[in-house]
A tleap script that builds the chain and sets N, CA, C and O, in Angstrom:
source leaprc.protein.ff14SB
mol = sequence {
  NMET SER PHE GLN GLU GLU ILE GLN ARG PRO
  VAL ARG ARG THR GLY LEU LEU GLU LYS ILE
  ALA ALA ILE ALA LYS GLY LEU TYR VAL THR
  ALA SER GLU ALA LEU THR GLY GLN ARG VAL
  THR GLN GLU TYR PRO GLU GLU HIE TYR VAL
  PRO TYR PRO ARG PHE ARG GLY ARG HIE ILE
  LEU ARG ARG HIE GLU ASN GLY LEU GLU ARG
  CYS VAL CGLY
}
set mol.1.N position { -12.436 -31.875 24.553 }
set mol.1.CA position { -11.478 -32.087 23.475 }
set mol.1.C position { -10.086 -31.772 24.019 }
set mol.1.O position { -9.872 -30.721 24.623 }
set mol.2.N position { -9.170 -32.660 23.807 }
set mol.2.CA position { -7.808 -32.450 24.293 }
set mol.2.C position { -6.954 -31.836 23.184 }
set mol.2.O position { -7.363 -31.746 22.026 }
set mol.3.N position { -5.783 -31.427 23.574 }
set mol.3.CA position { -4.873 -30.823 22.605 }
set mol.3.C position { -4.314 -31.851 21.633 }
set mol.3.O position { -3.807 -31.490 20.570 }
set mol.4.N position { -4.401 -33.098 21.981 }
set mol.4.CA position { -3.844 -34.161 21.153 }
set mol.4.C position { -4.726 -34.470 19.941 }
set mol.4.O position { -4.238 -34.950 18.918 }
set mol.5.N position { -6.019 -34.194 20.061 }
set mol.5.CA position { -6.927 -34.529 18.967 }
set mol.5.C position { -6.748 -33.546 17.806 }
set mol.5.O position { -6.482 -32.359 17.997 }
set mol.6.N position { -6.901 -34.074 16.630 }
set mol.6.CA position { -6.811 -33.226 15.451 }
set mol.6.C position { -8.142 -32.566 15.177 }
set mol.6.O position { -9.196 -33.180 15.340 }
set mol.7.N position { -8.092 -31.328 14.766 }
set mol.7.CA position { -9.309 -30.618 14.397 }
set mol.7.C position { -9.494 -30.793 12.900 }
set mol.7.O position { -8.597 -30.498 12.110 }
set mol.8.N position { -10.652 -31.268 12.529 }
set mol.8.CA position { -10.942 -31.497 11.120 }
set mol.8.C position { -11.459 -30.198 10.508 }
set mol.8.O position { -12.515 -29.701 10.901 }
set mol.9.N position { -10.728 -29.657 9.562 }
set mol.9.CA position { -11.123 -28.449 8.862 }
set mol.9.C position { -11.412 -28.803 7.414 }
set mol.9.O position { -10.756 -29.672 6.841 }
set mol.10.N position { -12.393 -28.132 6.819 }
set mol.10.CA position { -12.684 -28.428 5.414 }
set mol.10.C position { -11.524 -27.972 4.522 }
set mol.10.O position { -10.954 -26.899 4.717 }
set mol.11.N position { -11.200 -28.798 3.561 }
set mol.11.CA position { -10.119 -28.487 2.632 }
set mol.11.C position { -10.740 -27.993 1.338 }
set mol.11.O position { -11.588 -28.662 0.747 }
set mol.12.N position { -10.315 -26.825 0.906 }
set mol.12.CA position { -10.832 -26.279 -0.342 }
set mol.12.C position { -9.922 -26.727 -1.475 }
set mol.12.O position { -8.725 -26.440 -1.487 }
set mol.13.N position { -10.495 -27.410 -2.391 }
set mol.13.CA position { -9.729 -27.905 -3.529 }
set mol.13.C position { -10.073 -27.066 -4.752 }
set mol.13.O position { -11.225 -27.009 -5.182 }
set mol.14.N position { -9.060 -26.421 -5.298 }
set mol.14.CA position { -9.278 -25.632 -6.507 }
set mol.14.C position { -8.606 -26.351 -7.665 }
set mol.14.O position { -7.524 -26.923 -7.532 }
set mol.15.N position { -9.257 -26.303 -8.760 }
set mol.15.CA position { -8.721 -26.949 -9.938 }
set mol.15.C position { -7.634 -26.124 -10.595 }
set mol.15.O position { -7.498 -24.926 -10.343 }
set mol.16.N position { -6.877 -26.777 -11.428 }
set mol.16.CA position { -5.800 -26.107 -12.146 }
set mol.16.C position { -6.346 -25.010 -13.044 }
set mol.16.O position { -5.725 -23.957 -13.191 }
set mol.17.N position { -7.507 -25.253 -13.647 }
set mol.17.CA position { -8.113 -24.267 -14.528 }
set mol.17.C position { -8.502 -22.994 -13.765 }
set mol.17.O position { -8.345 -21.890 -14.285 }
set mol.18.N position { -9.005 -23.145 -12.542 }
set mol.18.CA position { -9.364 -21.978 -11.729 }
set mol.18.C position { -8.129 -21.167 -11.361 }
set mol.18.O position { -8.179 -19.937 -11.346 }
set mol.19.N position { -7.030 -21.838 -11.068 }
set mol.19.CA position { -5.789 -21.144 -10.725 }
set mol.19.C position { -5.238 -20.379 -11.922 }
set mol.19.O position { -4.792 -19.240 -11.785 }
set mol.20.N position { -5.269 -21.003 -13.090 }
set mol.20.CA position { -4.786 -20.343 -14.307 }
set mol.20.C position { -5.672 -19.154 -14.645 }
set mol.20.O position { -5.172 -18.116 -15.079 }
set mol.21.N position { -6.990 -19.290 -14.453 }
set mol.21.CA position { -7.905 -18.187 -14.727 }
set mol.21.C position { -7.641 -17.015 -13.776 }
set mol.21.O position { -7.696 -15.860 -14.198 }
set mol.22.N position { -7.359 -17.290 -12.519 }
set mol.22.CA position { -7.077 -16.228 -11.552 }
set mol.22.C position { -5.780 -15.504 -11.899 }
set mol.22.O position { -5.712 -14.279 -11.804 }
set mol.23.N position { -4.762 -16.243 -12.298 }
set mol.23.CA position { -3.492 -15.626 -12.699 }
set mol.23.C position { -3.684 -14.788 -13.960 }
set mol.23.O position { -3.149 -13.683 -14.053 }
set mol.24.N position { -4.437 -15.299 -14.926 }
set mol.24.CA position { -4.683 -14.562 -16.163 }
set mol.24.C position { -5.454 -13.275 -15.885 }
set mol.24.O position { -5.168 -12.236 -16.480 }
set mol.25.N position { -6.430 -13.343 -14.982 }
set mol.25.CA position { -7.197 -12.146 -14.634 }
set mol.25.C position { -6.293 -11.094 -13.984 }
set mol.25.O position { -6.392 -9.909 -14.304 }
set mol.26.N position { -5.426 -11.517 -13.084 }
set mol.26.CA position { -4.494 -10.597 -12.439 }
set mol.26.C position { -3.533 -9.968 -13.424 }
set mol.26.O position { -3.262 -8.770 -13.348 }
set mol.27.N position { -3.011 -10.765 -14.356 }
set mol.27.CA position { -2.108 -10.231 -15.370 }
set mol.27.C position { -2.825 -9.259 -16.293 }
set mol.27.O position { -2.241 -8.263 -16.721 }
set mol.28.N position { -4.088 -9.542 -16.602 }
set mol.28.CA position { -4.862 -8.639 -17.458 }
set mol.28.C position { -5.057 -7.289 -16.772 }
set mol.28.O position { -4.876 -6.245 -17.398 }
set mol.29.N position { -5.424 -7.303 -15.495 }
set mol.29.CA position { -5.636 -6.054 -14.761 }
set mol.29.C position { -4.332 -5.265 -14.680 }
set mol.29.O position { -4.330 -4.051 -14.887 }
set mol.30.N position { -3.236 -5.937 -14.383 }
set mol.30.CA position { -1.945 -5.262 -14.275 }
set mol.30.C position { -1.516 -4.659 -15.613 }
set mol.30.O position { -1.063 -3.516 -15.664 }
set mol.31.N position { -1.659 -5.425 -16.691 }
set mol.31.CA position { -1.246 -4.950 -18.009 }
set mol.31.C position { -2.124 -3.797 -18.474 }
set mol.31.O position { -1.611 -2.825 -19.029 }
set mol.32.N position { -3.427 -3.880 -18.263 }
set mol.32.CA position { -4.304 -2.803 -18.715 }
set mol.32.C position { -4.037 -1.522 -17.925 }
set mol.32.O position { -4.107 -0.429 -18.488 }
set mol.33.N position { -3.735 -1.638 -16.645 }
set mol.33.CA position { -3.422 -0.463 -15.841 }
set mol.33.C position { -2.080 0.133 -16.259 }
set mol.33.O position { -1.925 1.354 -16.276 }
set mol.34.N position { -1.126 -0.705 -16.590 }
set mol.34.CA position { 0.191 -0.219 -16.988 }
set mol.34.C position { 0.140 0.475 -18.350 }
set mol.34.O position { 0.870 1.439 -18.582 }
set mol.35.N position { -0.710 -0.006 -19.241 }
set mol.35.CA position { -0.765 0.561 -20.584 }
set mol.35.C position { -1.666 1.786 -20.680 }
set mol.35.O position { -1.374 2.704 -21.447 }
set mol.36.N position { -2.752 1.818 -19.917 }
set mol.36.CA position { -3.712 2.910 -20.061 }
set mol.36.C position { -3.806 3.797 -18.827 }
set mol.36.O position { -4.502 4.812 -18.862 }
set mol.37.N position { -3.132 3.448 -17.746 }
set mol.37.CA position { -3.244 4.217 -16.508 }
set mol.37.C position { -2.474 5.518 -16.564 }
set mol.37.O position { -1.659 5.740 -17.460 }
set mol.38.N position { -2.744 6.374 -15.595 }
set mol.38.CA position { -2.087 7.673 -15.518 }
set mol.38.C position { -0.672 7.488 -14.983 }
set mol.38.O position { -0.458 6.751 -14.020 }
set mol.39.N position { 0.272 8.142 -15.595 }
set mol.39.CA position { 1.661 8.069 -15.158 }
set mol.39.C position { 1.870 9.033 -14.001 }
set mol.39.O position { 1.355 10.151 -14.024 }
set mol.40.N position { 2.617 8.614 -12.994 }
set mol.40.CA position { 2.885 9.481 -11.854 }
set mol.40.C position { 4.358 9.867 -11.779 }
set mol.40.O position { 4.745 10.644 -10.907 }
set mol.41.N position { 5.178 9.342 -12.670 }
set mol.41.CA position { 6.597 9.661 -12.669 }
set mol.41.C position { 6.809 11.050 -13.250 }
set mol.41.O position { 6.217 11.396 -14.271 }
set mol.42.N position { 7.650 11.842 -12.603 }
set mol.42.CA position { 7.964 13.173 -13.116 }
set mol.42.C position { 9.313 13.116 -13.823 }
set mol.42.O position { 10.254 12.490 -13.335 }
set mol.43.N position { 9.396 13.763 -14.952 }
set mol.43.CA position { 10.656 13.883 -15.663 }
set mol.43.C position { 11.389 15.062 -15.050 }
set mol.43.O position { 11.009 16.210 -15.280 }
set mol.44.N position { 12.437 14.801 -14.271 }
set mol.44.CA position { 13.014 15.820 -13.405 }
set mol.44.C position { 13.487 17.097 -14.106 }
set mol.44.O position { 13.036 18.175 -13.719 }
set mol.45.N position { 14.343 17.043 -15.086 }
set mol.45.CA position { 14.813 18.331 -15.623 }
set mol.45.C position { 13.698 19.160 -16.261 }
set mol.45.O position { 13.737 20.389 -16.209 }
set mol.46.N position { 12.721 18.513 -16.853 }
set mol.46.CA position { 11.662 19.245 -17.532 }
set mol.46.C position { 10.563 19.683 -16.565 }
set mol.46.O position { 10.044 20.792 -16.692 }
set mol.47.N position { 10.199 18.834 -15.602 }
set mol.47.CA position { 9.127 19.136 -14.661 }
set mol.47.C position { 9.719 19.277 -13.273 }
set mol.47.O position { 10.253 18.312 -12.726 }
set mol.48.N position { 9.634 20.451 -12.704 }
set mol.48.CA position { 10.176 20.674 -11.367 }
set mol.48.C position { 9.101 20.444 -10.323 }
set mol.48.O position { 7.935 20.778 -10.534 }
set mol.49.N position { 9.499 19.870 -9.193 }
set mol.49.CA position { 8.588 19.627 -8.089 }
set mol.49.C position { 8.455 20.894 -7.254 }
set mol.49.O position { 9.456 21.455 -6.807 }
set mol.50.N position { 7.236 21.339 -7.046 }
set mol.50.CA position { 6.988 22.530 -6.233 }
set mol.50.C position { 6.344 22.062 -4.934 }
set mol.50.O position { 5.199 21.609 -4.954 }
set mol.51.N position { 7.047 22.158 -3.799 }
set mol.51.CA position { 6.464 21.699 -2.535 }
set mol.51.C position { 5.375 22.657 -2.059 }
set mol.51.O position { 5.251 23.776 -2.556 }
set mol.52.N position { 4.594 22.197 -1.092 }
set mol.52.CA position { 3.562 23.038 -0.503 }
set mol.52.C position { 4.218 24.231 0.190 }
set mol.52.O position { 5.352 24.116 0.656 }
set mol.53.N position { 3.539 25.360 0.269 }
set mol.53.CA position { 4.146 26.546 0.879 }
set mol.53.C position { 4.531 26.348 2.343 }
set mol.53.O position { 5.490 26.963 2.809 }
set mol.54.N position { 3.804 25.502 3.081 }
set mol.54.CA position { 4.097 25.305 4.498 }
set mol.54.C position { 5.098 24.174 4.742 }
set mol.54.O position { 5.416 23.890 5.897 }
set mol.55.N position { 5.596 23.533 3.712 }
set mol.55.CA position { 6.516 22.411 3.873 }
set mol.55.C position { 7.847 22.900 4.435 }
set mol.55.O position { 8.439 23.843 3.910 }
set mol.56.N position { 8.316 22.255 5.506 }
set mol.56.CA position { 9.574 22.654 6.120 }
set mol.56.C position { 10.635 21.553 6.060 }
set mol.56.O position { 11.798 21.800 6.380 }
set mol.57.N position { 10.249 20.354 5.658 }
set mol.57.CA position { 11.237 19.312 5.447 }
set mol.57.C position { 11.483 18.357 6.589 }
set mol.57.O position { 12.047 17.285 6.368 }
set mol.58.N position { 11.085 18.697 7.809 }
set mol.58.CA position { 11.275 17.761 8.905 }
set mol.58.C position { 10.278 18.062 10.013 }
set mol.58.O position { 9.731 19.162 10.097 }
set mol.59.N position { 10.051 17.071 10.858 }
set mol.59.CA position { 9.130 17.213 11.975 }
set mol.59.C position { 9.875 17.769 13.181 }
set mol.59.O position { 11.002 17.363 13.463 }
set mol.60.N position { 9.257 18.680 13.875 }
set mol.60.CA position { 9.857 19.260 15.071 }
set mol.60.C position { 8.861 19.108 16.210 }
set mol.60.O position { 7.697 19.484 16.073 }
set mol.61.N position { 9.309 18.561 17.330 }
set mol.61.CA position { 8.452 18.425 18.487 }
set mol.61.C position { 8.504 19.728 19.273 }
set mol.61.O position { 9.538 20.073 19.846 }
set mol.62.N position { 7.403 20.440 19.299 }
set mol.62.CA position { 7.350 21.728 19.988 }
set mol.62.C position { 6.776 21.537 21.390 }
set mol.62.O position { 6.026 20.592 21.634 }
set mol.63.N position { 7.127 22.433 22.306 }
set mol.63.CA position { 6.673 22.346 23.684 }
set mol.63.C position { 6.015 23.653 24.109 }
set mol.63.O position { 6.326 24.727 23.594 }
set mol.64.N position { 5.094 23.530 25.066 }
set mol.64.CA position { 4.485 24.707 25.681 }
set mol.64.C position { 5.508 25.359 26.615 }
set mol.64.O position { 6.584 24.812 26.853 }
set mol.65.N position { 5.148 26.550 27.144 }
set mol.65.CA position { 6.045 27.267 28.034 }
set mol.65.C position { 6.321 26.491 29.321 }
set mol.65.O position { 7.381 26.637 29.929 }
set mol.66.N position { 5.340 25.649 29.736 }
set mol.66.CA position { 5.516 24.888 30.978 }
set mol.66.C position { 6.244 23.564 30.759 }
set mol.66.O position { 6.397 22.795 31.709 }
set mol.67.N position { 6.694 23.275 29.545 }
set mol.67.CA position { 7.486 22.085 29.269 }
set mol.67.C position { 6.724 20.906 28.693 }
set mol.67.O position { 7.348 19.944 28.244 }
set mol.68.N position { 5.380 20.946 28.690 }
set mol.68.CA position { 4.603 19.844 28.144 }
set mol.68.C position { 4.669 19.868 26.614 }
set mol.68.O position { 4.810 20.922 25.995 }
set mol.69.N position { 4.562 18.674 26.025 }
set mol.69.CA position { 4.611 18.576 24.568 }
set mol.69.C position { 3.315 19.068 23.955 }
set mol.69.O position { 2.235 18.810 24.485 }
set mol.70.N position { 3.416 19.775 22.843 }
set mol.70.CA position { 2.235 20.230 22.127 }
set mol.70.C position { 1.673 19.075 21.305 }
set mol.70.O position { 2.387 18.131 20.965 }
set mol.71.N position { 0.398 19.164 20.996 }
set mol.71.CA position { -0.245 18.163 20.162 }
set mol.71.C position { 0.258 18.306 18.739 }
set mol.71.O position { 0.282 19.412 18.199 }
set mol.72.N position { 0.663 17.192 18.118 }
set mol.72.CA position { 1.156 17.247 16.747 }
set mol.72.C position { 0.142 16.671 15.776 }
set mol.72.O position { 0.396 16.607 14.573 }
set mol.73.N position { -1.016 16.250 16.295 }
set mol.73.CA position { -2.042 15.633 15.452 }
set mol.73.C position { -2.840 16.674 14.808 }
set mol.73.O position { -3.761 16.367 14.052 }
savepdb mol mol.pdb
quit
């Protein structure tokens, strides 16, 4: 087979009704999750964020005494 020949691939034909049903299903899942799902937004003045006790705010690359990098994993 040369590069010039076309490769025949099966074409999947979906009907308009199947596409509308898929969109409706996606909208239903999104709407039900938005209306009944757990909220993760914090109301800042009323709810304060308490970080973990070991949280330091930035990554620091530490080295051994001989100059090699320590494992950060």
